[in-house]
Every structure is written in C-alpha cells, then in structure tokens.
NUBATOR-74049 format. One line per field, with one value per residue: residue number from 1; residue in one letter; y, x, z of N, C-alpha, C in turn. Coordinates in pm, whole numbers, plus 50000, padded with zeros to 5 digits. Example, Ala and Ser with C-alpha at 12.3 -4.5 7.8 and 13.67 -1.06 7.14 Angstrom:
REM residues 2
marlum <- (1,2) .
lumti <- (A,S) .
nc2 <- (49431,49775) .
nc1 <- (51319,51285) .
nc3 <- (50780,50708) .
cac2 <- (49550,49894) .
cac1 <- (51230,51367) .
cac3 <- (50780,50714) .
cc2 <- (49670,50003) .
cc1 <- (51320,51290) .
cc3 <- (50780,50787) .
This chain:
REM residues 334
marlum <- (1,2,3,4,5,6,7,8,9,10,11,12,13,14,15,16,17,18,19,20,21,22,23,24,25,26,27,28,29,30,31,32,33,34,35,36,37,38,39,40,41,42,43,44,45,46,47,48,49,50,51,52,53,54,55,56,57,58,59,60,61,62,63,64,65,66,67,68,69,70,71,72,73,74,75,76,77,78,79,80,81,82,83,84,85,86,87,88,89,90,91,92,93,94,95,96,97,98,99,100,101,102,103,104,105,106,107,108,109,110,111,112,113,114,115,116,117,118,119,120,121,122,123,124,125,126,127,128,129,130,131,132,133,134,135,136,137,138,139,140,141,142,143,144,145,146,147,148,149,150,151,152,153,154,155,156,157,158,159,160,161,162,163,164,165,166,167,168,169,170,171,172,173,174,175,176,177,178,179,180,181,182,183,184,185,186,187,188,189,190,191,192,193,194,195,196,197,198,199,200,201,202,203,204,205,206,207,208,209,210,211,212,213,214,215,216,217,218,219,220,221,222,223,224,225,226,227,228,229,230,231,232,233,234,235,236,237,238,239,240,241,242,243,244,245,246,247,248,249,250,251,252,253,254,255,256,257,258,259,260,261,262,263,264,265,266,267,268,269,270,271,272,273,274,275,276,277,278,279,280,281,282,283,284,285,286,287,288,289,290,291,292,293,294,295,296,297,298,299,300,301,302,303,304,305,306,307,308,309,310,311,312,313,314,315,316,317,318,319,320,321,322,323,324,325,326,327,328,329,330,331,332,333,334) .
lumti <- (X,X,X,X,X,X,X,X,X,X,X,X,X,X,X,X,X,X,X,X,X,X,X,X,X,X,X,X,X,X,X,X,X,X,X,X,X,X,X,X,X,X,X,X,X,X,X,X,X,X,X,X,X,X,X,X,X,X,X,X,X,X,X,X,X,X,X,X,X,X,X,X,X,X,X,X,X,X,X,X,X,X,X,X,X,X,X,X,X,X,X,X,X,X,X,X,X,X,X,X,X,X,X,X,X,X,X,X,X,X,X,X,X,X,X,X,X,X,X,X,X,X,X,X,X,X,X,X,X,X,X,X,X,X,X,X,X,X,X,X,X,X,X,X,X,X,X,X,X,X,X,X,X,X,X,X,X,X,X,X,X,X,X,X,X,X,X,X,X,X,X,X,X,X,X,X,X,X,X,X,X,X,X,X,X,X,X,X,X,X,X,X,X,X,X,X,X,X,X,X,X,X,X,X,X,X,X,X,X,X,X,X,X,X,X,X,X,X,X,X,X,X,X,X,X,X,X,X,X,X,X,X,X,X,X,X,X,X,X,X,X,X,X,X,X,X,X,X,X,X,X,X,X,X,X,X,X,X,X,X,X,X,X,X,X,X,X,X,X,X,X,X,X,X,X,X,X,X,X,X,X,X,X,X,X,X,X,X,X,X,X,X,X,X,X,X,X,X,X,X,X,X,X,X,X,X,X,X,X,X,X,X,X,X,X,X,X,X,X,X,X,X,X,X,X,X,X,X,X,X,X,X,X,X) .
nc2 <- (22124,22105,21854,21833,21694,21484,21557,21353,21191,21253,21034,20751,20813,20668,20732,21047,21158,20979,21027,21282,21236,21071,21238,21408,21557,21338,21204,21198,20881,20650,20544,20276,20165,20210,20046,19803,19799,19795,19555,19382,19393,19251,19023,19041,19310,19416,19621,19567,19267,19003,18926,18675,18642,18903,18981,18806,18893,19148,19086,18946,19146,19279,19163,19211,19247,19066,19129,19016,18934,18903,18693,18490,18464,18380,18140,17991,17957,17796,17568,17486,17492,17415,17609,17713,17959,18116,17982,18036,18314,18326,18200,18362,18604,18556,18506,18668,18616,18363,18421,18574,18384,18200,18347,18340,18084,18087,18123,17873,17712,17853,17860,17867,18087,18081,17814,17745,17915,17809,17554,17639,17760,17539,17428,17634,17610,17363,17432,17594,17401,17255,17430,17541,17749,17800,17788,17992,18110,18283,18287,18326,18272,18001,17898,17943,17735,17514,17605,17632,17364,17234,17365,17300,17021,17002,17108,16918,16690,16756,16839,16672,16409,16171,16119,16292,16296,16152,16120,16307,16401,16396,16590,16822,16825,16854,17119,17263,17196,17314,17580,17575,17487,17703,17896,17804,17825,18102,18169,18084,17814,17471,17300,17010,16670,16576,16807,16933,16744,16767,17026,17015,16807,16542,16219,16150,15994,16045,16310,16286,16125,16289,16507,16395,16334,16588,16695,16530,16477,16378,16118,16005,15672,15595,15780,15879,15793,15978,16281,16225,15955,15639,15459,15362,15452,15250,15014,14960,14890,14660,14363,14169,13985,13698,13661,13628,13435,13283,13183,13023,12835,12714,12599,12412,12246,12144,11998,11804,11678,11562,11373,11207,11120,10957,10760,10664,10550,10305,10148,10072,09854,09698,09759,09971,10150,10208,10329,10547,10681,10725,10858,11014,11145,11263,11498,11498,11319,10984,10840,10700,10481,10384,10280,10090,09914,09817,09658,09498,09575,09761,10110,10235,10079,10140,10411,10384,10257,10456,10660,10536,10517,10786,10848,10679,10791,11050,10992,10874,11090,11258,11117,11110,11372,11639,11904,11883,11906,12178,12291,12180,12290,12561,12563,12481,12701,12896) .
nc1 <- (53532,53482,53468,53320,53475,53447,53614,53865,53884,54136,54420,54399,54163,53874,53608,53486,53276,53257,53497,53462,53268,53414,53609,53461,53365,53342,53068,53031,53082,52860,52875,52826,52878,53150,53247,53175,53335,53585,53568,53551,53806,53945,54172,54371,54430,54493,54670,54773,54865,54639,54557,54478,54500,54501,54248,54094,54160,54053,53786,53723,53755,53522,53354,53224,53385,53328,53191,53283,53051,52871,52992,52961,52682,52621,52766,52628,52386,52472,52558,52332,52108,52205,52241,52287,52326,52425,52665,52790,52825,53004,53227,53292,53350,53592,53777,53994,54162,54255,54413,54613,54739,54819,55013,55220,55311,55410,55681,55779,55641,55653,55534,55234,55035,54761,54695,54758,54581,54339,54342,54355,54105,53940,54013,53915,53637,53602,53660,53441,53243,53324,53346,53280,53054,52996,53213,53463,53619,53773,53655,53823,54076,54051,53992,54230,54405,54297,54312,54592,54664,54548,54674,54942,54933,54870,55104,55292,55196,55230,55486,55677,55686,55678,55553,55682,55622,55393,55272,55140,55345,55566,55490,55497,55769,55878,55807,55932,56203,56389,56366,56460,56721,56834,56809,56988,57227,57242,57286,57540,57592,57662,57435,57382,57248,57210,57192,56974,56775,56747,56652,56409,56274,56262,56375,56720,56736,56497,56541,56762,56651,56441,56590,56738,56532,56444,56667,56714,56604,56322,56350,56267,56215,56158,56274,56518,56871,57047,57005,57019,56973,56807,56793,56660,56656,56558,56636,56886,56866,56913,56751,56627,56433,56317,56332,56071,56143,56335,56175,55996,56174,56267,56033,55980,56203,56157,55923,56023,56206,56034,55908,56125,56200,55985,56030,56278,56212,56104,56320,56426,56475,56231,56309,56491,56318,56143,56315,56382,56133,56071,56288,56453,56279,56089,55895,55900,56123,56186,56382,56716,56743,56482,56419,56620,56548,56314,56398,56588,56857,57164,57199,57404,57419,57179,57225,57431,57295,57111,57284,57388,57160,57109,57340,57316,57080,57158,57344,57175,57008,57195,57250,57001,56905,57020,57106,57131,57345,57420,57183,57160,57387,57320,57093,57214,57380,57189) .
nc3 <- (10030,10354,10604,10915,11190,11476,11775,11912,12233,12488,12508,12718,12841,12806,12804,12815,12965,13168,13290,13391,13578,13740,13848,13993,14308,14588,14774,15128,15274,15435,15784,15818,15567,15553,15754,15647,15420,15540,15668,15452,15355,15549,15702,15517,15445,15688,15913,16159,16310,16373,16702,16904,17180,17284,17205,17358,17619,17610,17587,17827,18006,18013,18192,18510,18832,19137,19462,19794,19927,19717,19580,19768,19783,19522,19517,19708,19576,19369,19507,19658,19482,19238,19041,18723,18601,18808,18851,18609,18629,18843,18733,18504,18629,18743,18550,18489,18697,18634,18409,18528,18694,18501,18365,18549,18519,18267,18220,18259,18075,17825,17576,17386,17552,17573,17588,17851,17983,17902,18025,18289,18311,18311,18554,18715,18675,18794,19055,19116,19130,19353,19566,19898,20030,20293,20450,20589,20364,20104,19771,19545,19650,19714,19459,19323,19385,19252,18989,18952,18987,18763,18551,18600,18575,18305,18189,18273,18142,17877,17837,17733,17479,17609,17927,18208,18467,18686,18933,19215,19380,19206,19025,19180,19242,18987,18926,19128,19132,18940,19015,19280,19240,19100,19295,19490,19348,19314,19576,19609,19640,19550,19362,19452,19451,19720,19881,19758,19807,20080,20100,19958,20070,19974,19850,19754,19530,19391,19322,19146,18942,18842,18757,18551,18377,18307,18180,17964,17629,17428,17187,16874,16783,16531,16373,16125,16132,16024,15831,15560,15546,15529,15727,16034,16386,16551,16440,16535,16794,17052,17171,17440,17406,17224,16870,16619,16434,16575,16782,16635,16524,16759,16853,16653,16685,16943,16898,16726,16898,17090,16932,16866,17119,17183,16994,17082,17325,17258,17217,17458,17745,17970,18240,18203,18085,18295,18479,18325,18306,18577,18681,18492,18313,18472,18660,18934,19046,19169,19438,19410,19578,19614,19359,19344,19555,19448,19233,19346,19349,19395,19494,19355,19127,19005,18949,18760,18551,18486,18400,18175,18015,17956,17813,17586,17483,17409,17206,17025,16958,16836,16605,16480,16474,16300,16386,16658,16846,16836,16923,17183,17304,17302,17468,17702,17761,17818) .
cac2 <- (22118,22035,21775,21848,21565,21489,21544,21231,21216,21225,20893,20715,20834,20602,20801,21175,21176,20898,21092,21395,21179,21012,21345,21487,21532,21224,21227,21122,20747,20620,20467,20133,20122,20209,19924,19690,19799,19751,19412,19305,19383,19142,19006,19068,19450,19462,19672,19503,19124,18960,18866,18614,18664,19040,18980,18737,18981,19256,19031,18913,19269,19329,19103,19286,19173,19047,19152,18893,18895,18855,18561,18395,18441,18297,18007,17921,17916,17684,17451,17442,17479,17382,17719,17726,18100,18161,17924,18113,18445,18305,18169,18476,18710,18518,18470,18746,18546,18255,18481,18615,18264,18142,18425,18295,17957,18102,18109,17729,17657,17928,17836,17941,18118,18045,17674,17747,17980,17713,17453,17708,17781,17410,17422,17731,17549,17258,17501,17638,17282,17202,17535,17541,17889,17811,17800,18131,18114,18361,18198,18341,18202,17858,17863,17950,17603,17431,17659,17593,17219,17197,17417,17220,16889,17018,17125,16789,16595,16799,16884,16579,16304,16075,16194,16289,16294,16102,16133,16443,16436,16423,16718,16927,16825,16910,17264,17326,17157,17415,17702,17556,17480,17839,17965,17761,17882,18245,18181,18041,17671,17376,17228,16865,16598,16565,16937,16955,16653,16824,17148,16986,16703,16418,16138,16185,15918,16119,16429,16244,16078,16403,16587,16325,16349,16726,16724,16445,16505,16262,16084,15911,15552,15583,15885,15829,15824,16103,16343,16164,15810,15572,15368,15416,15422,15128,14900,14937,14856,14517,14322,14039,13894,13616,13700,13533,13324,13197,13114,12919,12730,12644,12518,12298,12155,12077,11897,11694,11607,11479,11258,11118,11057,10847,10655,10608,10469,10169,10076,10042,09737,09742,09821,10101,10237,10252,10427,10666,10752,10765,10939,11109,11220,11290,11628,11469,11185,10905,10826,10581,10372,10328,10196,09976,09820,09753,09557,09422,09612,09872,10246,10262,10013,10220,10531,10346,10232,10588,10728,10467,10554,10924,10844,10622,10883,11158,10939,10854,11222,11310,11049,11136,11516,11699,12024,11861,11956,12324,12321,12145,12387,12685,12544,12475,12836,12968) .
cac1 <- (53429,53538,53373,53353,53499,53437,53746,53886,53926,54279,54452,54389,54025,53787,53479,53504,53171,53293,53609,53409,53204,53517,53680,53368,53383,53264,52986,53082,53020,52798,52962,52802,52949,53294,53274,53165,53455,53699,53551,53579,53951,53980,54309,54469,54470,54512,54803,54817,54836,54532,54610,54368,54517,54456,54103,54039,54175,53955,53652,53698,53753,53384,53283,53253,53432,53226,53229,53286,52913,52811,53050,52901,52543,52622,52815,52518,52291,52532,52564,52199,52011,52274,52205,52389,52352,52513,52797,52845,52868,53124,53339,53331,53405,53727,53861,54118,54248,54320,54518,54722,54812,54882,55134,55325,55363,55457,55827,55808,55581,55718,55467,55110,54975,54618,54684,54755,54457,54230,54345,54321,53961,53880,54033,53822,53503,53604,53656,53302,53167,53368,53355,53183,53039,52972,53342,53509,53731,53743,53648,53941,54188,54024,53999,54368,54468,54246,54366,54733,54673,54516,54780,55063,54912,54880,55246,55359,55150,55266,55626,55744,55600,55666,55527,55796,55570,55256,55216,55132,55479,55652,55449,55551,55914,55904,55792,56018,56344,56469,56363,56546,56860,56877,56818,57113,57337,57247,57340,57680,57603,57657,57308,57397,57126,57193,57146,56840,56681,56722,56571,56277,56210,56245,56498,56819,56703,56392,56606,56845,56563,56372,56692,56770,56417,56438,56782,56712,56491,56265,56403,56178,56283,56132,56348,56642,56995,57095,56908,57026,56972,56676,56805,56596,56725,56506,56705,57012,56838,56914,56641,56646,56326,56347,56263,55968,56213,56394,56067,55946,56275,56268,55911,55998,56299,56091,55833,56106,56260,55928,55887,56242,56195,55889,56097,56385,56151,56078,56447,56471,56419,56131,56374,56542,56203,56090,56411,56368,56008,56066,56404,56503,56172,55984,55902,55934,56187,56201,56523,56787,56719,56349,56426,56706,56469,56212,56462,56685,56992,57215,57180,57509,57386,57072,57289,57503,57195,57057,57387,57398,57042,57130,57446,57259,56980,57231,57399,57061,56965,57298,57236,56870,56878,57146,57144,57108,57457,57410,57066,57187,57484,57246,57010,57302,57427,57076) .
cac3 <- (10133,10471,10687,11058,11260,11624,11838,11992,12371,12512,12535,12859,12885,12709,12803,12885,13065,13286,13357,13468,13696,13825,13916,14073,14452,14640,14892,15243,15287,15566,15874,15794,15446,15585,15832,15556,15336,15622,15694,15330,15342,15638,15753,15413,15447,15826,15942,16283,16308,16463,16824,16977,17324,17313,17189,17475,17735,17595,17609,17968,18085,18016,18305,18633,18947,19239,19601,19874,19956,19592,19556,19862,19743,19400,19553,19777,19472,19296,19595,19704,19373,19113,18952,18618,18576,18916,18823,18495,18679,18925,18644,18422,18713,18787,18435,18497,18793,18559,18326,18618,18736,18382,18337,18640,18468,18130,18214,18252,17954,17717,17448,17374,17682,17571,17633,17998,18024,17880,18132,18412,18313,18352,18699,18775,18675,18896,19184,19136,19172,19483,19668,20008,20071,20437,20517,20581,20270,19985,19656,19459,19716,19697,19316,19274,19398,19142,18863,18945,18972,18626,18464,18624,18515,18160,18155,18293,18040,17742,17833,17642,17424,17718,18050,18301,18604,18690,19067,19267,19430,19092,18966,19267,19226,18854,18929,19228,19122,18871,19095,19396,19191,19070,19423,19554,19270,19347,19712,19607,19671,19439,19379,19442,19491,19865,19930,19704,19875,20213,20082,19903,20150,19899,19850,19651,19408,19320,19265,19032,18835,18782,18690,18426,18288,18259,18095,17844,17540,17360,17056,16805,16735,16387,16303,16064,16203,15965,15741,15428,15564,15547,15841,16153,16511,16611,16382,16606,16934,17082,17256,17507,17363,17106,16748,16574,16368,16679,16851,16546,16514,16886,16861,16562,16747,17056,16841,16675,17014,17148,16842,16876,17252,17173,16918,17165,17431,17207,17213,17594,17816,18071,18356,18160,18062,18424,18533,18241,18342,18718,18721,18393,18247,18571,18727,19074,19037,19291,19477,19360,19671,19588,19240,19378,19636,19363,19146,19425,19312,19477,19445,19259,19001,18944,18896,18638,18445,18449,18323,18046,17935,17909,17712,17464,17430,17341,17081,16935,16909,16745,16477,16420,16461,16254,16461,16800,16927,16845,17005,17322,17356,17324,17586,17820,17793,17876) .
cc2 <- (22037,21966,21788,21711,21586,21467,21419,21268,21187,21078,20868,20738,20776,20676,20930,21197,21100,20963,21207,21343,21127,21118,21433,21457,21425,21268,21148,20991,20731,20536,20318,20082,20118,20081,19802,19680,19751,19603,19328,19291,19270,19143,19044,19211,19503,19507,19607,19355,19089,18885,18807,18635,18802,19050,18916,18826,19097,19207,19005,19038,19329,19272,19174,19194,19170,19084,19019,18842,18840,18715,18456,18362,18352,18154,17925,17873,17797,17557,17397,17409,17434,17483,17741,17872,18158,18108,18000,18247,18433,18280,18293,18589,18682,18476,18546,18684,18433,18308,18519,18495,18202,18216,18385,18167,17971,18087,17962,17673,17720,17893,17918,17962,18078,17899,17667,17810,17885,17608,17516,17733,17653,17393,17516,17674,17437,17319,17548,17520,17243,17304,17526,17684,17909,17814,17941,18141,18194,18271,18206,18269,18052,17816,17861,17815,17510,17477,17617,17444,17176,17245,17333,17082,16896,17030,16993,16690,16629,16849,16801,16487,16198,16153,16182,16292,16253,16118,16279,16491,16471,16556,16835,16939,16886,17062,17331,17304,17266,17544,17692,17549,17620,17920,17932,17821,18030,18269,18133,17895,17589,17292,17078,16795,16592,16694,16967,16867,16706,16947,17117,16874,16576,16342,16184,16117,15990,16243,16392,16202,16194,16492,16526,16340,16489,16756,16646,16475,16379,16244,15981,15793,15534,15689,15828,15871,15955,16156,16274,16011,15759,15476,15432,15372,15286,15004,14866,14903,14705,14486,14186,13938,13819,13668,13594,13412,13227,13118,12999,12803,12647,12551,12394,12196,12077,11969,11776,11612,11514,11355,11158,11051,10938,10728,10586,10517,10324,10083,10031,09916,09788,09811,09960,10201,10292,10354,10559,10748,10805,10857,11051,11202,11256,11428,11612,11328,11117,10889,10699,10460,10305,10236,10072,09871,09746,09642,09474,09449,09733,10007,10281,10200,10091,10347,10501,10323,10365,10663,10668,10503,10694,10928,10791,10717,10998,11112,10918,10987,11280,11246,11093,11285,11586,11815,12007,11919,12108,12363,12293,12242,12520,12676,12541,12610,12918,12927) .
cc1 <- (53483,53429,53416,53368,53495,53575,53754,53927,54073,54302,54448,54251,53934,53657,53492,53402,53202,53406,53563,53346,53308,53587,53590,53388,53289,53183,53042,53007,52963,52892,52948,52878,53099,53330,53271,53289,53576,53691,53585,53728,54004,54123,54413,54523,54498,54655,54862,54775,54731,54592,54496,54377,54465,54304,54035,54046,54076,53814,53625,53698,53613,53304,53323,53301,53323,53279,53228,53144,52843,52863,52983,52757,52535,52666,52709,52415,52343,52525,52425,52106,52071,52239,52317,52424,52446,52655,52867,52900,52994,53246,53386,53394,53548,53819,53994,54216,54324,54435,54639,54806,54884,55011,55250,55390,55425,55607,55869,55760,55642,55662,55338,55046,54829,54595,54672,54626,54339,54225,54309,54171,53886,53894,53939,53681,53492,53595,53515,53217,53197,53362,53242,53168,53021,53102,53396,53636,53688,53750,53774,54062,54173,54044,54142,54439,54424,54304,54512,54749,54648,54622,54906,55050,54924,55027,55320,55323,55200,55409,55705,55641,55576,55652,55646,55751,55426,55192,55215,55268,55573,55618,55505,55702,55953,55902,55894,56167,56429,56478,56459,56693,56914,56895,56950,57234,57355,57306,57485,57700,57600,57530,57320,57271,57102,57136,57003,56737,56647,56630,56428,56204,56179,56378,56592,56788,56597,56448,56683,56756,56493,56470,56728,56655,56411,56550,56780,56587,56447,56329,56311,56259,56264,56208,56475,56765,57054,56989,56904,57023,56830,56678,56749,56670,56684,56579,56834,56991,56838,56798,56669,56542,56367,56269,56160,56033,56273,56287,56012,56044,56280,56147,55922,56094,56238,55995,55909,56163,56157,55903,56002,56248,56100,55950,56205,56328,56129,56203,56494,56405,56317,56195,56427,56428,56145,56184,56401,56245,56011,56181,56437,56393,56058,56006,55937,55995,56199,56350,56583,56757,56583,56351,56512,56629,56367,56273,56569,56827,57034,57187,57281,57478,57274,57131,57362,57407,57138,57156,57400,57280,57061,57234,57392,57157,57048,57287,57290,57016,57066,57287,57108,56842,57008,57195,57132,57219,57449,57293,57092,57287,57414,57160,57093,57352,57317,57057) .
cc3 <- (10249,10549,10832,11123,11410,11686,11924,12133,12389,12545,12685,12915,12779,12694,12881,12993,13193,13363,13441,13596,13795,13908,14001,14220,14503,14760,15007,15258,15426,15649,15850,15674,15468,15659,15743,15469,15413,15647,15573,15307,15427,15680,15649,15421,15587,15847,16065,16279,16413,16583,16906,17128,17363,17303,17310,17599,17731,17630,17757,18057,18096,18133,18433,18744,19054,19377,19675,19901,19831,19559,19643,19821,19619,19430,19625,19676,19393,19380,19628,19587,19241,19004,18849,18590,18683,18895,18711,18543,18764,18838,18569,18504,18756,18672,18436,18596,18724,18475,18412,18660,18618,18347,18427,18590,18330,18118,18212,18119,17828,17580,17448,17511,17688,17611,17785,18049,18010,17991,18266,18424,18352,18503,18773,18782,18779,19036,19217,19185,19316,19597,19770,20060,20221,20518,20492,20496,20148,19862,19569,19517,19696,19551,19265,19284,19286,19009,18846,18922,18827,18528,18477,18563,18364,18116,18166,18184,17901,17730,17733,17579,17528,17847,18145,18446,18606,18827,19110,19315,19317,19027,19048,19248,19092,18858,19021,19204,19057,18953,19213,19355,19163,19198,19494,19482,19303,19486,19722,19641,19543,19456,19356,19495,19641,19923,19883,19775,20014,20203,20044,19977,20073,19898,19738,19519,19325,19253,19138,18914,18765,18704,18554,18326,18227,18160,17964,17762,17470,17223,16993,16753,16585,16306,16241,16144,16154,15869,15605,15434,15581,15664,15966,16279,16569,16560,16456,16753,16952,17176,17317,17463,17236,16986,16710,16507,16469,16753,16766,16536,16643,16899,16772,16621,16863,17007,16790,16790,17077,17062,16855,17014,17249,17097,17000,17275,17386,17206,17352,17648,17918,18192,18321,18140,18193,18489,18456,18284,18485,18760,18620,18341,18342,18634,18875,19080,19173,19319,19416,19447,19646,19467,19268,19459,19549,19279,19220,19386,19397,19413,19337,19123,18927,18881,18766,18521,18394,18362,18184,17955,17875,17798,17579,17398,17354,17207,16978,16875,16811,16607,16404,16394,16424,16342,16612,16888,16945,16935,17153,17385,17388,17448,17713,17860,17856,18022) .
C-alpha cells in the first residue's frame, strides 16, 4: 500500500506561493513612492556627488533681476522707511553679481568659493544700507565696491595664521603686487622693487615687506623640529628677556645688598657717612667743593675720602657676599 507524499518544492524556494507572487508582474509605483525611495537612498546611493555650490547657484537663479527703476524704488523704501522686504528684494536680486565678483578672486584664494561668496553677500547687505538712491548711480555698480572690499578683507585675514595686511593700503598692495609683477615679466622687465614702487605708487620698503610676507609661510613654534622628534622649535629660540630664575636671583641679590649696605653704614665715621649719603648713595650728588667747604678741607681730600669709602665697601661686600664678584661683573657688562 503506497502512501501519497506531498512533493517538496525545489531548493531555493521556501514557499511556492510566495515565489509565484514574487514573479508576478508589478504594478507601476506612484511618483510619490518613487521619490520617497530615492530619498531613502540618500547620499549613499547617489551617482553624482552632492555639490553645495551648484545647489546655491540653482537657488539664486530663481530670483528675478531688477530694472534700474525697480532698484531705485526699492532703495528709496529702504532709505526712507527702513523697509526690510525691499532690502531683501535688493539683496536677492544681486546675489548673482556676488558670485561673478567672487569668481574673479578665486585665482587668488584658490579654496572654497562659497567662503568668498559668503563674505561678498555681507558686503552686498552693507551696500544696501549705505546706498543713496537720489544720486545718479546704478546700484550694482555701487554694490560691487562693497562686495570686493569684503572679499578682499576676508582673503587678507585668512591668507595666513598671521595677518599680512591690516591697513587699506596694504590690502590694495597685496592684491596688486603679484599681478603687476607678472605684467612686468610678460613685458620683458625684471620686477625689481624700484620699478614696482613706481608702477604702484608706493615706497620700495612697502614693496619689499609685502613681497617677503607673501613668499614666507607661517611656521608653528609648537611644531616639532622633525616628524620623529618631541623637541619643539620654540625651545631653540633665544630671548633678550630675563628668565624667571634670573629675575628671582637678581631680586634676592638686591635684597642682600641692601641689608649689607645698612650693616656697612654702621662701620663709617660721621664724616664718611655724610659723604656716602651726599655723594655715593645719592640720586643728585652734591659737588666735592660743597662738602669740602662744610668740613674745611680741599676738594682733593674729599675725593680721596670718597674713593677710600668705595674701596672699603667693595672689600666688605666680597667678604660678606660669596657671589658678589660675579654679580658685579655681570652688572658692569650690562
């Protein structure tokens, strides 16, 4: 007697019904669901790398350009009524102008163009505040100066860790120097400081200083001398200032000297003490003649007494202060 057995599905298909459903033709998905699926993939499945600059350019292209009359009307509203909506319209309509100017500076900056655009937009907003619609000047022409000024300042401030230009003249020189040097080379001239100073209307010293700043790069003092070394550059820099140890030692020596001077004063006669106070230890010493007249002695005798006091004081200090000779030699060399 045979027993009927249920046929097993082919390997790889756990559920035949599911397989039929799986192979059945799919219904067309809604546009919304497609967008959602694409969005869920995000940046991971994107074939083209996300470009924030391209996105920004696409966005600002949606703002319409203004006619000269529209610009003037909006500028009057900004000036007279401080109309924020009018200011917004003026700014957004000129965002493409900022991009155009930023591209001119890109050959100098050669980094993220959006940085320049951002600074240029700040300059544009400043131009909206300052613009006078009653003067016969086109807004875009006026705004271009503010945009360039802000972009140039940003480049100068961020070119190096240490600023290479702080004044308006230095900023102009920074931007023009390389351009003028290349121009002279193309014309067959040697771009020496004298020729550049004549062309740019600045002194030779300013040319040399700016050239050195542009050619030299910043070096961190905390950086190691070599990749495999823990020794920092700052450790090899000499300084004219006294170290904390030297200052402390000097202060201790001065305190000791004052104490020994007070002790030495007790060893002098009244006449020696007066000469010491009025001649040796005085900020405005009296003359030898004045002391001589007071004691009825000659100027030469007063000088001899003064010399003898100094000699005895030095001998006293040498006996009482072990390092006095080294200290006095150091003070004499200073």
